[in-house]
Phi, psi and omega in degrees: 000146177271141182292142177303143179289156182297335181287321184293321180298319172302313179299319180292317178306310181297328181292317180291323175294321176300315180300316182303315179297321179287327176294313179295323178293321175300312177301319179298313180296321178293319175294321177295323177296313176298316178299316178298316178297316181302320181294315176298316176304312181293335179271316181275319177249055176279197185303314184294315182291324182290318180299314181298318180297313185289319182292330181291316179288325181284331178294317179291329184283326189248009181062036173078014183276343188219149171216162188241141173238142183231127180290306182205150181230135174233130181259149170212105180287329181301315181265357187045057182229165168213146180226125184246127178261139174059055177276124179231133175252123181241163179255130175264101185291345179264000185290165180289141173239144177297141180282355186285163191292322181296321177291331176295317181296320183291331185289353175288345182238136180235147175245148169224132180230150175217133181231122183293314177217130176246118177243123177247121182237147186069036191281129177271103191292316191297315177297327183291313184292332180275002179056035179257329181194164177248110179231120184225155172285315179224136168238132183236127172246120181261122181050050173294145176228121171247131175238141184234118182244116180261135175254135177069203185265148181261149177255164181305332181267009183287358171300341177288349184297129184213146175288333188225164176253271184223355190276338184284141185285153178294161183234138173237126186227122181287324177216127181248134176234130166235126187240124169055055175276158172222137180237136184220129173245136180233151174248131174296129186217126184296334182275346181241104182239115354295163179306145178280148173299139173255311176234142173211137176229132183227161179072021185290127170232136181217140177231126183219143175239149183066049186268137175231126189248115174271100187290355177275359181213048183290346178284348175252089186302314179292338175273317185284330184239107176202158177223175179293325180215129186226135167227134180219155178213161175207148185281324187186164178212143172221141172225132184244134178297157184301324179273006172069018185258348185215143187224155173234128183229132177242141178267214189301139179228142176225131174226150181213129174280347178295313181251015178047052185233158175211123182238135174228135180258146171047068175276130177225138172231114197211155173285153180262359177229171179290168187297318177305312180290326177301310179292318181300321182286331169287322175079000180207173179296133179200156178273132173262119181255144171217105190233153177211156172218132185289323179205133176243124178238125172249126180242147178063045179259140169278090188300315185302316186281333171296313182293324183279350181077019179283324187193157174242103183237120179209156184273309190220139170230131181240121177248115187258126177063056175286134175232130177225129175233120182246135180223139182221133178250102180277005173282348175274154178293153179290152177299152180230118354288161186256089183288141171293134177302147179288140171276162182304320186287332175290322178298317183293318188285338182281347181290127180285333184257156179295138174240133178209109179239112184291312189215132175242128178240129176245121183241138176053049183266166178209138178225134176229125179242133182229141179219139182243109174277161186293331182270359184262148177281333183220164177287146167268149186213153173221148183227152181234113185244166182048048178287125168234124186218150176233129178238123182239155172065047174277110179204154175246035181306152183299148184297339182271003172298147184291129174046064177295127180276143174292153169289140182237123179251119172247120187219147170232147186199160168254121188277130179054031178072012190234275190287136183275119181246137177237132184217154177224128177238128172252118194232104175287112182284348181255013178292143179281351181223176175289092180221120182197182176221159170208155181206160184179175183211150177228139185275194187293139174198160174284125183290345177293348176297340174277001184293331175301334176262323184288313190298311181285330186259343183236344184070028180234133176241137174270118181270338181199158178151146179222123174267130180264317174193156179224143173224138182213154178205145177207153177234130185249124175234123175052044173079005177253129179256130171229134180185194189222154171232125176241138185195158172236137178209170182206161171055032179282122182231135183223156174215156174266153182225160170283107185298334179290328186240343180076015187240167180251132172247191181301312179303314185286336172296314180301310178303318183300320182294319178294319186290316195272329184265327188256335186249302191287132175274122188290337184209162172205123007285153176291163175303129175050044177210153177295152180296150175273162180231131176278150180243129177267120180215110185202138179245138178308134173239148180302132183104345178292133170276167179297318179285329175298318177299318178301311183294308183303320183293312180297323181298327179295324182287321179293320179291323178297317183298321183268004176094008176273000000 
């Protein structure tokens, strides 16, 4: 091969230098064009112009109720991005409101929002300029804060409350990021200035892909804001009851649509004042609950339908270290009117949205119930410790569904910290009346463990006795329980006491003699005789809770077994 001639080498060099000059010129022109466009955008579509554009659309969308303020805007055509600092949404309380009923209802709620930094990247300018839609690759919100203020009473239909109607364009976001967000809902209260928080969520972070926002229905969060894949977390949540006597607090929360999970740490539901003040401020008999769960884990949950309120559908719920403490002061008058507590089947059927929970597991639980009767010097209480329970088939499916299965509760616990109790409850949640069945057995225990309940509430003390085993079963039809109790026990001795003082007088000694010598059977089976069987006979009474009905029905069988 012959070497290239000097002339051809010179021509090639000139060609490369010419191409380089044109490329540099092209880059310079593109940069100058981008810079010029940025300057034009910041001049023509600057902060004031952007505020005017957004407020024009927002005013028509909300009937003049809201306006937006923007601190500063930076455009970058080269990166197709815009960055806004200090974005604030405010409610204009003096604006005109439509006289129609729906707008009057919406006017009871006001929103205020603040975003420290709003970053849009991969912005499609042409659809935006034509005011057809907002389409971006990535939207990032730094430290957003949303406040919701409610005036007066809310109605069941207030879910229609919305910031917008139909005029705002839809939004498509390939990737949405929210970092360290805060949500606060307040209720206007004449006794609290400023209004006290009712709901607050803080430390919110969210990452979602394929997000589409339907601006015609922002009041339905699950419908209007959802993505193909969503991960969210929050540092905590707190809700205070309207009377400021009760609060619910949640710790760290994480949720993922990828594995359909929701995990909540350190759940607490507790009164905000001491028991005496809690009861005094109610002024009548009521149950005071104090509950906590170390960890709640939901698996197989349909997050989108749960957020939108369509349905609560999940595969498994695990409650680790559940603690429930219930206290009732019956020295106070009953409420007027005194509504009967709802039974489980009534609660299930009252839910407007479908509920389907395949399995609920309670691990390492404990329940304590205390009641103070008017004649007692101290409250009586009973505890259930080391609870492990599994609840299956919790659903409110329609009654015409094929072969609806009853909810089944299998549980083990130590009654009064002593006897190991194993029980199964079969509860048809679609039954029109209180109809279910239960059965169980309890192992060996010292009968004196029941004195914390019997002495204050019944004026009876067990002085000696050993339970070897108990077996029981009952069927409830239309609120009437029938069943049997089998058991062996020995050395049972009882006496009556003055429940108000816990001591024995002359009258209590006489009653003790009758009770212990003439009524109570000290052992079962008796000497040289077949074992006795207790009979469960009990009818539901107005005011009974579900567990009170369970205990009172079983108590009739126990009393029958020992001869009372």
